[in-house]
C-alpha positions in Angstrom: -6.5 -108.2 12.9 -2.8 -107.0 12.9 0.1 -108.8 11.2 3.3 -108.4 11.2 5.4 -108.4 8.3 9.0 -107.8 9.5 9.8 -110.6 12.0 13.2 -111.5 13.7 15.1 -114.1 12.3 14.9 -115.9 15.9 12.3 -116.0 18.0 12.7 -116.0 21.7 11.7 -119.3 23.2 9.4 -119.0 26.9 11.3 -118.0 29.5 14.6 -117.3 27.2 16.6 -114.3 28.3 19.9 -115.2 26.5 19.1 -112.4 24.2 19.9 -109.8 26.9 23.7 -110.7 27.0 23.9 -109.1 23.4 21.9 -105.9 24.5 23.7 -102.6 23.9 21.9 -101.4 27.1 24.0 -104.1 29.2 27.0 -102.7 31.0 30.4 -104.0 30.3 34.0 -103.2 31.6 34.8 -101.8 28.3 31.2 -99.9 27.8 29.5 -98.4 30.9 25.9 -97.8 30.4 23.9 -96.1 33.1 20.8 -98.3 33.8 18.7 -94.9 34.8 18.6 -93.6 31.6 16.2 -96.2 30.3 13.8 -94.7 33.2 13.5 -91.3 32.7 10.9 -88.8 33.8 8.3 -87.4 31.7 10.5 -84.1 31.2 13.9 -85.7 30.9 14.4 -85.6 27.2 18.2 -85.8 27.2 17.9 -88.9 28.8 14.9 -90.0 26.5 17.0 -89.4 23.5 20.3 -91.1 25.0 18.3 -94.2 25.6 16.6 -94.1 22.1 20.0 -93.6 20.6 21.5 -96.9 22.2 18.5 -98.8 21.2 18.9 -97.6 17.6 22.5 -99.3 17.5 21.1 -102.6 19.3 21.1 -106.0 17.6 18.4 -107.2 19.8 16.0 -104.3 19.6 13.1 -106.1 18.1 13.3 -108.9 20.8 13.5 -106.6 23.6 10.5 -105.0 22.3 8.6 -108.2 21.8 9.7 -109.5 25.4 8.4 -106.1 26.5 4.9 -106.2 25.1 4.5 -110.2 26.0 5.1 -109.6 29.6 3.5 -106.4 29.8 6.5 -104.4 31.0 4.9 -101.2 31.1 7.9 -99.1 32.6 11.0 -97.5 30.7 12.2 -97.5 27.6 12.2 -101.0 25.8 13.0 -101.8 22.2 13.4 -98.4 21.4 10.2 -96.9 22.7 8.9 -95.1 25.4 6.0 -96.0 27.8 3.6 -93.9 26.0 4.5 -95.3 22.4 4.5 -98.9 23.4 1.0 -98.5 25.0 -0.8 -98.8 21.9 1.2 -101.9 20.9 0.3 -103.5 24.4 -3.4 -102.9 23.2 -3.0 -104.5 19.9 -0.8 -107.6 21.2 -3.8 -110.1 21.5 -4.5 -110.0 17.8 -1.0 -109.9 16.5 -1.0 -112.5 13.9 2.9 -113.5 12.9 2.9 -116.6 10.6 6.6 -116.8 11.4 5.6 -117.3 15.2 3.0 -119.9 13.8 5.4 -122.0 11.7 8.1 -122.0 14.4 5.7 -123.4 16.8 4.6 -126.0 14.6 7.9 -127.0 13.8 8.3 -127.6 17.2 9.8 -124.3 19.0 8.6 -123.4 22.1 7.7 -119.7 21.1 5.3 -117.1 23.0 2.1 -116.9 21.2 -0.8 -114.5 21.0 -4.4 -116.3 21.1 -4.8 -115.3 17.5 -1.4 -117.2 16.7 -2.5 -120.1 18.9 -5.8 -120.7 16.9 -3.7 -120.3 13.6 -1.5 -123.1 15.0 -4.6 -125.2 15.5 -5.6 -124.5 12.1 -2.2 -125.1 10.3 -1.7 -128.6 12.2 -5.1 -129.7 11.5 -4.4 -129.0 7.8 -0.7 -130.6 8.1 -2.5 -133.6 9.5 -0.7 -133.3 13.0 -1.9 -135.8 15.6 -3.8 -134.5 18.7 -1.2 -135.9 20.9 1.5 -133.8 19.0 -0.8 -130.5 19.1 -1.0 -131.1 23.0 2.4 -130.9 23.1 3.0 -127.9 21.1 0.6 -125.8 23.1 1.2 -127.1 26.5 -2.5 -128.3 26.7 -4.1 -131.6 27.4 -4.9 -134.1 24.6 -8.7 -133.7 25.8 -8.1 -130.2 25.1 -6.6 -130.8 21.7 -9.2 -132.9 20.6 -11.6 -130.4 21.2 -9.9 -128.0 19.4 -10.1 -130.2 16.3 -13.6 -130.7 16.7 -14.1 -127.3 16.7 -11.9 -126.9 13.6 -13.4 -129.6 11.7 -16.8 -127.8 12.5 -15.5 -124.8 11.4 -14.3 -125.7 8.3 -17.6 -127.7 7.5 -19.8 -124.7 8.4 -17.5 -122.6 6.1 -17.7 -125.0 3.1 -21.5 -125.1 3.6 -21.8 -121.6 3.4 -19.7 -121.1 0.4 -22.2 -123.7 -1.6 -25.0 -122.1 -0.3 -23.5 -118.4 -1.9 -22.3 -120.2 -5.1 -25.6 -122.2 -6.0 -27.7 -120.0 -8.6 -31.4 -119.9 -8.2 -33.4 -122.3 -9.8 -34.7 -121.8 -13.0 -37.1 -123.3 -15.2 -37.0 -123.4 -19.0 -34.9 -120.3 -19.0 -37.5 -118.3 -17.1 -37.5 -117.2 -13.4 -39.9 -119.0 -10.7 -43.0 -116.6 -10.2 -44.5 -116.2 -6.8 -48.5 -116.1 -6.7 -48.6 -112.8 -7.4 -46.7 -113.2 -10.7 -43.6 -111.4 -9.6 -40.2 -112.9 -9.8 -39.3 -114.8 -7.0 
């Protein structure tokens, strides 16, 4: 499971594109940027270098990369990475587990979550005593589905606790001697 340790200070909400206003790649009357440099051919190393140089100065580079990964954007240079450099990240995205995203969601923010992060939200909500109605609202699911997720969480916790008690229970002994089977060997 992949864990993100460095996270942006502000996660973008679902459908939020306001971060693009802060992007260095946006042309203004004072800063003309050719959008074609972000879609170079495989052999256009000068364009790739120029685009990565701009991305290196960008205050929303991480947000841009997250948006490209979350939206399945496989074209062009995004977040300072080429299509080929982003490909392994696209493959690992489903298992990303960023606890700052989980905490933001539990706090009520509408943040894009991976499957692993959604599971972590359910566990965190259960531990914090958040109602099924609130969980349904947080994850944009029905209350029935939230009830099902809480049932599964209770069952998983119960089964984990049962497994831990059977692992920690010492084998039975009688008068300091180990039990012996019918052949006289230690059982």
